[in-house]
C-alpha positions, 0 to 999 in steps of 0.5 A, spaced: 245 691 044 237 691 042 233 694 047 228 688 049 221 690 048 216 689 054 210 684 053 204 688 051 198 688 055 194 682 053 188 683 049 183 680 054 184 686 058 181 691 053 183 698 051 182 704 055 175 708 054 175 715 054 171 715 061 176 710 064 182 714 062 179 721 065 177 717 071 184 714 072 188 721 071 183 724 076 185 719 081 193 719 079 193 712 076 197 712 069 194 710 063 201 709 060 208 710 061 215 711 057 220 706 059 225 709 054 225 716 050 221 716 044 217 710 047 210 709 050 207 703 053 199 703 054 197 700 061 192 695 060 185 696 062 185 691 067 191 694 071 188 701 071 181 698 073 185 694 079 189 700 081 182 704 082 179 698 086 185 699 091 183 706 091 176 704 093 173 706 086 169 702 082 170 702 075 169 695 073 164 696 068 163 702 063 157 704 067 161 704 074 166 708 071 161 713 068 158 714 075 165 714 079 167 719 074 161 724 075 162 723 082 169 725 082 168 731 078 163 733 082 167 733 088 173 736 085 168 742 083 165 743 089 170 743 094 174 749 096 180 746 098 184 739 097 186 735 103 193 737 104 196 744 102 203 746 102 207 752 104 214 753 102 216 758 107 221 762 102 220 767 096 214 766 092 218 765 086 221 759 090 215 755 089 215 750 083 209 750 078 204 745 076 206 740 082 200 742 086 197 747 091 202 751 094 202 757 099 206 763 098 211 766 103 206 771 106 201 765 107 197 768 102 195 762 097 198 761 091 193 761 084 193 753 084 190 753 091 186 759 090 182 756 084 176 753 088 176 759 092 171 765 090 173 772 092 171 774 099 173 767 102 175 768 109 181 763 111 183 761 118 190 758 120 190 754 126 198 753 127 200 747 131 204 752 136 197 754 138 197 761 134 192 763 129 192 767 122 186 770 119 185 774 112 180 774 107 181 772 100 182 778 095 182 783 100 188 788 100 193 786 105 192 792 109 185 790 110 186 784 114 183 782 120 187 781 126 193 784 122 198 783 127 198 775 127 196 775 119 202 779 117 207 774 121 210 769 117 207 762 119 211 757 123 214 751 120 209 745 122 203 742 120 197 746 121 190 747 120 187 751 114 179 753 114 176 756 108 169 759 109 166 762 102 161 768 102 155 763 101 157 759 107 160 753 104 166 751 108 173 747 107 178 744 111 185 742 109 192 740 113 197 746 111 204 743 111 209 749 112 216 747 111 223 751 109 224 752 102 230 747 102 234 743 106 241 746 107 247 744 103 252 740 108 257 745 111 263 741 109 265 736 104 266 729 107 268 722 106 265 716 110 264 709 110 258 705 107 257 699 111 252 693 112 252 692 119 250 685 120 257 684 116 262 687 121 263 682 126 268 684 132 270 679 137 265 681 142 259 681 137 254 674 137 255 672 130 253 678 127 255 686 127 251 689 132 250 696 135 256 696 140 260 694 133 257 700 130 258 705 136 266 702 136 266 703 128 263 710 128 268 712 134 274 709 131 272 712 124 271 719 126 277 719 130 282 715 127 280 716 120 277 723 119 271 720 116 265 724 117 259 719 117 258 712 117 252 709 112 248 703 114 243 698 111 236 699 114 236 697 121 228 696 121 224 691 125 224 684 121 219 679 120 220 674 126 222 667 123 224 662 123 226 663 118 227 670 118 228 674 111 235 676 111 234 682 107 233 688 110 229 691 105 223 687 106 222 689 114 216 688 118 216 695 121 220 701 118 217 705 124 221 701 130 228 698 129 230 691 130 232 688 137 237 683 134 242 689 133 242 690 141 249 689 144 246 685 150 252 686 155 251 694 154 244 694 157 245 697 164 241 691 167 245 686 164 250 686 170 245 685 175 241 679 172 240 673 176 241 666 174 248 667 172 249 659 170 244 660 164 247 667 162 254 664 162 251 658 157 248 663 153 255 667 152 258 660 151 253 659 145 254 666 143 262 665 142 261 659 138 256 662 134 261 668 132 267 663 131 263 659 126 262 665 122 269 668 123 273 661 123 269 656 120 266 659 114 259 659 116 254 664 114 251 669 118 244 666 121 240 672 124 235 666 127 240 663 131 243 670 133 236 672 135 234 666 139 240 667 144 239 674 145 232 673 146 234 668 151 239 673 155 234 679 154 228 675 158 233 674 163 235 681 163 228 683 164 227 680 170 232 686 173 227 691 176 229 698 173 232 703 177 228 710 178 231 714 173 231 708 168 223 707 170 222 714 169 226 714 162 222 708 160 215 711 162 217 717 158 219 713 152 212 709 152 208 716 153 212 719 147 211 713 142 204 712 144 199 708 140 204 707 134 209 703 139 203 699 143 201 697 136 208 695 134 209 691 140 202 688 140 203 685 133 209 682 135 206 679 142 200 676 137 205 674 132 208 669 138 202 666 138 199 666 131 205 667 127 208 672 123 203 673 117 197 677 120 192 676 114 192 668 117 190 670 124 183 669 127 179 674 123 177 679 129 185 680 130 186 682 123 183 689 125 188 693 130 182 697 133 177 691 134 174 688 141 178 682 140 185 685 139 184 689 145 182 683 149 188 679 146 192 685 148 190 685 155 191 678 156 198 678 153 200 685 156 207 682 159 209 680 152 207 687 149 211 690 155 217 686 153 217 688 146 216 695 148 222 695 152 226 692 147 224 698 142 226 702 148 233 699 149 234 699 141 232 706 141 237 708 146 243 704 143 242 707 136 242 714 140 248 712 143 251 710 137 250 717 133 252 721 140 259 717 139 259 719 132 258 726 133 263 726 139 268 723 135 268 729 130 263 726 125 260 732 121 254 728 120 254 721 124 250 715 122 246 715 116 240 711 116 237 707 110 229 708 109 227 702 105 221 702 100 216 699 104 214 693 108 212 686 108 205 685 107 204 681 113 208 685 118 207 690 123 206 696 119 201 693 114 197 691 120 197 697 124 196 702 118 192 697 114 187 703 112 193 707 109 196 701 105 193 699 098 190 692 099 191 687 093 197 691 090 204 690 090 210 695 089 215 693 083 218 696 077 216 695 069 219 692 064 225 696 062 232 694 058 235 691 064 229 686 066 224 685 060 219 681 065 219 687 070 220 686 078 215 685 083 218 687 090 212 684 094 211 690 098 204 693 099 204 701 097 201 707 101 195 709 098 196 717 096 189 719 098 189 716 105 196 720 106 193 726 103 187 726 108 191 724 114 196 730 112 201 725 111 201 723 118 204 716 117 210 719 113 211 724 118 211 719 124 216 715 120 221 720 119 220 723 126 222 716 128 228 715 124 231 722 125 231 721 133 238 717 132 240 719 124 245 724 122 242 723 115 237 719 112 238 715 105 231 714 102 232 708 097 228 709 091 227 716 092 223 716 086 217 713 090 216 720 093 213 721 086 210 715 083 210 707 084 209 701 080 203 698 082 202 691 081 195 687 082 196 681 086 197 675 082 199 678 076 206 679 073 209 686 073 208 687 066 200 688 068 202 694 073 201 701 072 204 707 075 200 711 081 202 718 082 203 721 089 203 728 091 211 729 091 210 736 093 207 734 100 211 728 100 217 733 100 214 738 104 214 733 110 221 730 108 224 737 108 220 739 115 222 733 119 229 733 116 230 741 118 227 740 125 232 734 126 238 738 123 239 732 118 242 731 111 237 727 106 240 723 100 236 720 095 237 713 091 236 716 084 239 710 080 236 707 074 230 710 070 228 716 073 222 720 070 224 727 067 224 733 072 225 728 078 232 730 080 231 737 078 225 737 084 229 733 089 235 738 088 231 744 088 229 742 095 236 740 098 235 732 097 242 730 095 242 724 089 247 718 089 252 717 083 255 711 082 262 711 078 260 705 073 254 708 071 256 715 070 257 716 063 255 721 057 249 718 056 246 723 051 253 724 047 259 719 046 257 714 052 264 715 054 265 715 062 263 722 065 269 726 066 269 728 074 268 736 073 261 734 069 259 730 075 253 733 080 256 737 086 249 735 090 250 728 091 253 722 095 259 719 090 261 712 091 264 706 087 259 701 088 253 699 093 250 693 096 247 691 090 253 691 085 260 688 085 265 690 089 271 695 086 276 689 087 271 684 083 269 689 078 277 690 076 279 683 076 272 681 073 270 676 078 263 679 078 262 675 071 266 669 074 261 669 079 255 670 075 257 664 070 258 659 076 251 660 078 248 660 071 246 667 071 249 669 064 244 670 058 250 670 053 257 666 052 262 667 058 267 670 053 262 675 051 260 677 057 267 677 060 269 682 054 264 687 055 265 687 062 273 688 061 271 693 055 267 697 060 272 697 066 278 699 061 274 705 059 274 707 066 282 705 067 284 709 061 280 715 063 284 714 070 290 714 067 289 720 062 288 724 069 294 721 072 290 717 077 292 710 075 298 707 073 298 699 072 304 696 076 307 689 076 306 689 084 314 688 085 319 692 088 314 694 094 309 697 089 302 697 091 299 691 088 295 693 081 288 691 084 289 695 090 292 701 086 286 701 082 281 701 088 285 707 090 285 710 083 278 710 083 277 713 089 282 719 087 277 720 081 271 721 086 275 726 090 276 730 083 268 730 082 265 736 086 261 731 090 259 733 097 259 726 100 264 721 098 262 714 100 267 708 101 264 701 101 267 698 107 269 691 103 273 695 098 278 697 104 280 690 104 279 687 097 273 683 098 270 681 092 263 678 094 257 682 093 253 683 099 247 682 095 246 679 088 239 681 085 236 676 081 238 670 086 235 667 092 237 660 094 243 660 089 247 666 093 247 667 100 245 674 100 245 679 106 249 673 110 256 674 109 261 677 113 266 682 111 272 678 108 279 679 105 281 678 097 281 670 099 275 670 102 277 670 110 272 674 114 275 680 117 273 683 124 272 690 126 279 689 130 282 686 124 280 692 120 283 697 125 289 694 124 289 693 116 295 697 112 291 696 106 285 700 109 289 705 112 293 706 105 286 707 102 283 712 107 289 716 108 288 718 100 281 720 102 282 723 109 288 727 106 283 730 100 276 729 102 276 736 106 279 740 100 274 743 095 273 740 089 277 745 085 283 744 090 284 737 088 285 738 081 
């Protein structure tokens, strides 16, 4: 198939002049990109100018660009230190080159960071633990001031570095000191990949909840020998109705969504008054659950939240006991301003709607006098939303504790979305850190000639660096409170993101680079403190060197069977021994067809029914079948697959194929094997069908069997088909890859 060419920038945008190009590079704004090897596309001048404007750099005219370039070069030449410096606490040889300033293991600055320092510059480090280190740049190591402290290694953390030059000039920087890499998972394991909302039990209120997650984790760890359960992002959603069902466009990534609460598990529920009204809520919740499980209704988050909010308002009337009150006070103190901002946004949204850009002007600034006045007036509602965050945090922590007590080595793997809704809580509370008028997406490529616009505002790399990456640190700490591991969606975003000016198509965007060394240092620091594993979703087009850098820092990759081919050679399926070891290996994801659909061709039939095919049906079917048959041939060659007729008690062909696919994954050296939960019961429907909105019920389907009948958590636990598949994984997953050959 001929690769489609992306639309060229319109001539009206104008060519990039030398000064504009130099200015863009100094601010990390790309002037071109390579959609495929050997091809380079130049970014339009309009896209570059717009990206610079979002960074408060005026390049609207040649004169303005010239002045901005002069100012930036002067700033670069005069400053002693960049805003943030990285210290990898390991052998100096471990520090990568060419990626930004780094600090050697003895906390002597590397050549990259020393570039602006004249000999004789005094360096002082004040650690976050309250210790001090001092030495003189260029002095002999035995001639340092305060030798005992200076010789001691720096502790992990985010410290303050001060440079004082001989001529009296000073400079300060945030110093991120992190271990050189995250430890490799101690043992190989397999786990379940779950969209939590889709896993209903006979106790949940129309969608899967944290009670279901706790039950699922305890059962999977004890009965199935699973090492982890990976869930979709549980971030706080933008309130509806209608609420956006996608978990990847949240209002806030810093706090979880209380729609996932198991209301009956809140301790005060047992003492709630107005039992008649509470009984009515429970009856309506039962009918909502039955509509999904028995009547074919879609999952309705708005209806679920309406019921839960009504019940929680009743539960909140119950006074907290002394111990619970003290725990809540500790939570408020620990979360501080971040939680107050979060709860304030939700309280204001109840009055003014869920898009802060449409609020009265004075309320658009979280630090304004008008906002402070409104917060005081809405104090009860602010406390309500703070209380919800506390309850949800407690149930998430409980789920992780249950998973570990059930024998899981990792426990719950949480998912970090790429960004947040532009009108939501995080974009309001951290507005200074987001690029106004910009949206994140993807450039045109062989799969989408028009590119993609995800509708998520990007973080500003300059503001992140100036703050020592405080928003990123706070976000990670919040998630690691209850995560045994973290999956980072589109992990390439730690390196660069495609910025699209508001109102323009994705073809009119350009890449903006982030300090990947600093982002990774923060990630490794916070994950190591939490003892957590990190998995990067690195599917699709990946910039050269990114996977190698992530691997060097101990960040696992993601490998999906159908995409693993010898792309640089024969193009055929990649044999298991050639797969990378440091990854989570899976047969599918939430954005792809289930394994049953792939094996039967149902994924092509679905797209045909929805009118999404761009070629004749038979042509699409033939290509999909050829792709699948190549993999089945390799499975047969390895002795993992033998088609049966389904008779005489034999395993049906489709089920045998799914088992064979997962036996193949066990042949790879992958350290983690992910089992898509719907694959255990033959579900043929994707949870999300990219490129659709109203045409398909994305993010609203319960797990179902091959006939489309919803399957409850209780049904899953009793399913012979599920146990037959997990027995395959349970038997072999803990073996070393060599043992499975």
